[in-house]
C-alpha positions as CSV (number, residue, x, y, z in Angstrom):
1,X,-6.5,-3.2,-6.0
2,X,-8.2,-2.6,-2.1
3,X,-6.8,0.8,-2.6
4,X,-8.5,1.3,-6.4
5,X,-11.4,-0.2,-5.5
6,X,-12.0,1.9,-2.0
7,X,-10.3,4.8,-3.6
8,X,-13.2,4.9,-6.4
9,X,-16.4,4.3,-3.7
10,X,-15.1,7.6,-2.5
11,X,-14.5,9.2,-5.7
12,X,-11.0,10.2,-4.8
13,X,-9.7,7.7,-7.8
14,X,-8.4,11.0,-9.7
15,X,-5.0,11.9,-10.6
16,X,-2.9,12.0,-7.4
17,X,-4.4,9.7,-5.7
18,X,-4.2,6.3,-9.0
19,X,-0.5,6.3,-7.9
20,X,-1.3,5.1,-4.2
21,X,-2.6,2.0,-6.2
22,X,1.4,1.4,-7.5
23,X,2.3,1.8,-4.0
24,X,1.1,-2.9,-3.8
25,X,2.9,-3.5,-6.7
26,X,6.6,-1.8,-5.8
27,X,6.1,-3.6,-2.6
28,X,5.9,-7.2,-4.4
29,X,8.4,-6.3,-6.5
30,X,11.1,-5.0,-4.2
31,X,9.7,-8.8,-2.1
32,X,11.5,-10.5,-5.1
33,X,14.5,-8.4,-5.9
34,X,14.7,-9.3,-2.0
35,X,14.1,-13.0,-2.2
36,X,16.6,-13.3,-5.5
37,X,18.9,-11.2,-3.1
38,X,19.0,-13.3,-0.8
39,X,19.2,-17.0,-2.7
40,X,22.2,-15.4,-4.6
41,X,23.9,-14.2,-1.7
42,X,23.0,-18.3,-0.1
43,X,24.5,-19.7,-3.5
44,X,27.7,-18.1,-3.0
45,X,28.5,-17.8,0.9
46,X,31.8,-17.2,1.5
47,X,32.2,-14.6,-0.7
48,X,29.6,-12.2,0.2
49,X,30.5,-8.7,-1.6
50,X,29.2,-5.6,0.2
51,X,27.1,-4.8,-2.6
52,X,24.9,-7.8,-2.7
53,X,24.8,-7.0,1.3
54,X,23.9,-3.5,0.5
55,X,21.7,-4.0,-2.6
56,X,19.7,-6.9,-0.9
57,X,18.8,-4.8,2.4
58,X,18.1,-2.1,0.7
59,X,15.2,-3.9,-1.8
60,X,14.3,-4.9,1.8
61,X,14.2,-2.1,3.7
62,X,12.1,-0.4,0.0
63,X,9.5,-3.7,1.2
64,X,8.9,-2.6,4.5
65,X,8.4,1.2,3.4
66,X,6.1,0.4,1.0
67,X,4.3,-2.2,2.6
68,X,3.6,-0.3,5.5
69,X,2.5,3.0,3.1
70,X,0.2,0.6,2.0
71,X,-1.6,-0.4,5.2
72,X,-1.4,3.3,6.7
73,X,-3.0,4.3,3.2
74,X,-5.7,0.9,3.3
75,X,-6.5,2.0,6.8
76,X,-7.0,6.1,5.8
77,X,-8.9,4.9,3.1
78,X,-11.3,3.0,5.0
79,X,-11.8,5.1,7.6
80,X,-12.8,7.9,5.0
81,X,-15.1,5.2,3.6
82,X,-16.7,5.0,6.9
83,X,-17.2,8.4,8.0
84,X,-18.9,9.1,4.7
85,X,-21.2,6.5,4.9
86,X,-21.9,7.1,8.1
87,X,-22.4,10.8,7.2
88,X,-24.7,9.8,4.3
89,X,-26.6,8.0,6.4
90,X,-27.1,11.1,8.9
91,X,-28.7,13.1,6.2
92,X,-31.4,10.7,5.3
93,X,-32.4,10.0,8.9
94,X,-32.2,13.8,9.5
95,X,-34.0,14.7,6.1
96,X,-37.0,11.8,6.9
97,X,-37.2,13.0,10.9
98,X,-37.3,17.3,9.1
99,X,-40.3,15.5,6.8
């Protein structure tokens, strides 16, 4: 949601950038699936299957990667927003100084 709000302020909320708003949703879904996998492995503890361990590990990796991607994109969008704001203020100050 934060990416969508800040992208809208940058006027960048169109086709390729709208998919960035899905990244935190993917992280949340992967987190739930990882938790369900861990619960299933705890319930069936002595009889762990390789498939359940690999599946849970995959969801853990997806969660970590998507969370990292979210924060990297969020930082990039916030820095872009700050730079846009600073440039706009500099332009206003220069316009006032000239006139």
